[in-house]
N, C-alpha and C positions, 0 to 999 in steps of 0.2 A: 503494501500499499505507501503512495505517497503523501508522505504525512506535510510536503507545502512547507518545512521547518527549516531555517538554514542562515537565522542571520540570533547573532548572541550582540547585545551594549554594552556587557559588561565584561571584564577578562582581567587577571592575575596578570601580569607579567613577571614572566622569569627573573628577573635580576630585582625584583622589588616593587611595585607601584600598583594602578591601576589604571586600565587604558577603557577610554568611557566612546561611545561611537555619540561625534557630537551631533544630537538631534536636532540643533537649529540651523544648520547648515542643509539637510533633506528636504526636499529631496534633491535637488542639484548638483548638490557636493557629498560626498562620503569618506570622510573625515573624521579621527582622532584624537581625543585631550589625553594623555599622559598625565597621573596626577600621582606625584613620590611624596606629598605629606596629606595628613589629614587635613590642614591648611586648604588647602587647592582641590580634597573632595569636597568640601564643605561650599565651596564655591563654585564647584561644578552644580552642584546640588541646587544651590539655590538660585545658580543663572540658567538653567533647567537646560543644562549640558545634557542631562539623563533628567528624566521624568518618568512618571508611573508609579504607585506608591511600592509594587514590591522592586521592582528594579533601584529604587530611589533606597529601600533598608538593604539590599544585595551592596550598591555601594557602600553604604552607611559601613555595613560588616567591615570591609575591606578596611574602608577609613580608618574603623578601629582597630586594626594589627599596623595600620601608620602611627596612630596614635602614639601607641608604645614606645613611638623611636621619639618624641615630639618634648622641648624642654621641660612640660606640664603638660601630661596627659591627662589630665583632669577638666583642665581648662579646654583643650582642644575636642573631648568628646562633647564638652557643655557647648562648644558650638557647633560641631558635628550634628547635636540632638536640634536646634534650635534653625537648623539649615530651610526646613518645611515644616511649617507648625500642624495642615493636617492630616497627611498621608502618616495614620497610624504604624505602617512597616517599621519606619522608619526608628520610631521608639521600640518600636517590638526589637527590630533586630539588636540594636546595643544595649537594651534589657539583655537578649541571651547572652553578647559578649561579656558584658559584665561577670557572667560566671565562669569567666577563662581569667587567670591568673595575667593580669595585663604583665608580668615579666616575662612569661612565656609564650613569645611571638611564635614558635611552629604551633603550638596548642590553638589561639590567635585565630592564625591562617586557616588551620585545618576546621574550625570551627564558621570560619563566612563561608570557605568551600561546599562544606555541609549545608551554611545554608542558602546557599547558589543552589547547588544538586535538587534538594529537596523539596524546589520552588520550581525546577522545571518538570518533577513528578506529578508535584499536585498540580502542573496548568495543565498535565497531559491527563490525568484524572479527570480531570472538570472539565477539559473537552468530550470525554468519553462519556460520561455522566448528562452533560449537557447537550451535545447532539442527538444522546439515543430522544428527550424530551419535542425535536424539532420533524414537524412532517413533513412527509417527500414531495418532494413539487410546489414548496413553497420560495420565497425570499427572507432576506433576513434585514436591518437595518441597525448597522451600531455606529455609535457617538466616540469622538475623542480617539485615542488609541490604547488599545488594551494586547497589544500583541505581542511580537517578543521583546520589542523596542523599550514595552512598559514594565519588562516582567527580565528574571532571567531567561528566559526561553520559550516558546511555546505561545504563551499568554494567556491572558484569563478569557474573558469574552472573545477576543478573535482564536484563543485554544479555543474553544468548541466551532467557532466560526471554522476553522482549519477540518477541523475531527469532519464535522457535516458536509464540509464538501469534499473532503475524501471519502466521505459514507456515499458520495452525491443525492444527498437529500433536497441541496438547495439548489436552485434557479439563479439566482441571482443574489451580488453583496453589496447593499448598499453603505454606502458611509458618511455621514453629515460631517459638513468643513468645519467644524467646533471655532467657530469664532472667539477670541481674537486670534488667539494662536495656530489655529487652524491645524489643530492636530492629526485631525481627520480628509482633511487634501491634503495635506505634507506627509505622512506620516503612515497613514491606515491605506492608503491608498497606494505608498509605494511600498509597504512590508508586502502586502496583498500581492501588484504588480509583481515583484522581485521573486517570491515562493508560487509565481505561476497560475495565481485567484484571478481572474478577473476584478474590477474593483467603479461602481458608482457611483462619483460623489453627487453630491445634492448642498444647496445651500441649506442653514438649516430650517428658516424659513420658512422650506417647503417640507417640511414631514410631515405634518398633519395631512397635505393634500394627497402626498404618498399615503397612509396608513388610510386612507380614506377610498384608494383603489381596491384594495383587499389582496393586494400580490403578496403583500408581508405578512408574514404568520409570527414571525415576534422580534421584539425590541430587545438584542441584547445588550448586554452593556457592564464591562465592570467598578467597580468602588473603591475610594480612598478609605472610606471607615463605612463599618456598620455595626451602631451600636446595638444596647441590650433589648430595645424593642421590637429591630430590625430596621428605622429609621436608614437610610442609606445617606453618605454624604460622597459624590463625583461632581467631574466636572460640570462646570452653569453651562445648562441647556439640558440636564437629565431631567429635572425635573417636568420639564412643559413636554417631553418627550414621553413620560410617565402617564403624564397626564391625557394626553393625544393617544396613547393606547391604548386605555383604559377607555376615552370614545371614541371608538372603534373597535372596539373588542378583539385586540392584537393583546398578546401574550408579550408580559415583562420580566424580561429574566434579565437578573445581576449576578454576577458569575464572579467569586471572591475567595483567594484562599482563607484557613481559619487565621491567618495572619492578620487580616483584615478586620476578623471580628473583633470589638472594644465592649465587652461585657461590665467593664467600670463607669462606661456614660450609658445613663439612663435613654436617654430619648437625643434627638436630632437636635434639641433646643441646646444640648451640651458642647456641639462640636464647634472648635474654632474655625471660622473660616477663614482662609487668608483671602486678601486682598492686595494688588497690583495696581502699578501705575494708571495715570488717565492716556498717556501717550498709545497704550497698549489697541484702545478703543478709539482712539482719534483722530488713528493712520494707518496704514498696511506696509509691509515691507519696506518700511524704515521713510515712509512720508506718509504728511498729515494730509487726511480727508476732509477732516469737518473744520469750521473756522475758526480761528483763534480766540475767541471768546469762550467759544464753547466747554463744558465739563465734562467727564463721563464718570458713570459709576460703572465700576469693573470686580466685582465678586469673581472669586476662581472655582469655585464648588456652589454646588446649591445642596438643598438636600431633599432625599425623597422620600413623603410619609410611607410608613410600613405598608399602610393598605394598598398601595400603588403596585405592589411586587405582588407579582403573579409566582416566582417561583426564584430561590435564592440555590444556588448552587455553590458549591464548595468540593474541596477532595476530601473530607468526612462522611460528606452526605448530601445529598438536595432537599431542602425547607421548600414546602408549599405554603404561601402566604404567612410570610417570618413572623411570628409574635415574640414576645419576653419568654414565654413558655417552652416553644418549639426551638429557640435558639440554646435557650440554657440546656435543652436536651439535649440538643448536639454538642454542644461544646461535654458535657458532660458523658458523653458516649465518643467523644473525639480518642481515635487511638486503635479504637474496634474498626472492623471494615466497614468500608462506608460505599452509601448507593442507595440504602432506603429511602424510602417517603417519608420525610418526619410530618 
């Protein structure tokens, strides 16, 4: 089976460092940034050289290896932890790295590599579980980028789409452009085409009209955080897609590893949402398109209430209409063989 999987955005260099595929340059240039210190990894995460919650966590884990050589390792780790506030995988990965002796570089590197390997394995499991839910002969719509570029490899939501395409379930893959950074148009379309899957890009504002046609069976998205009651923080525009999907009877699937689940936060009201500068909305490709006096409202993420989520796919199992009880059951059973409907 062709699993359409050839891209890896994060690599550990044999001579000691982290190599990141610079996602700001895609699709026009394929360039890598080599980070030799935890500070350089922090800057790369903050400046979106690497993005996507799982990929950020993996990069941070390797950054923790480099922090061991910093003059003040604790301060370096604190700065690394603050690079992006919304993606819970960043905090999760650093918490896991903190269980290893900060003076044992080999053990730190082994743990970071385990985090990376486990992420790819989890993505493949989620791809298998999510693909099985997609009816043959329908299209899917996805948002932002949730593929190899956003993870250790294969992808979360795009992993489901990869597997469904390999299983010949899909007629077409639609990718919303994802303003203002255009991760759908620049990254998802590039990644799909690189791996031999045709991609059709649409303006974010066209999504509801597409769903009304009846061609799309599922909207499939990832998540930067899923909290205890099942509310989902994801790229801005996810909430409006969930509303449109519900209005048109289209399934809404969230695909996220258990490392993205945050049971310590009760609901979406407690999720810290990142905001970015006005220029991202008021311009495009480095050129101002709005009048000089205009301002912008530019949240990076929104929160989709659990009531709009038809199914949550994790490597530990599939939860229909997630809520506090079903997510608690999922996490309590994590480590057993997944795949059951909760």
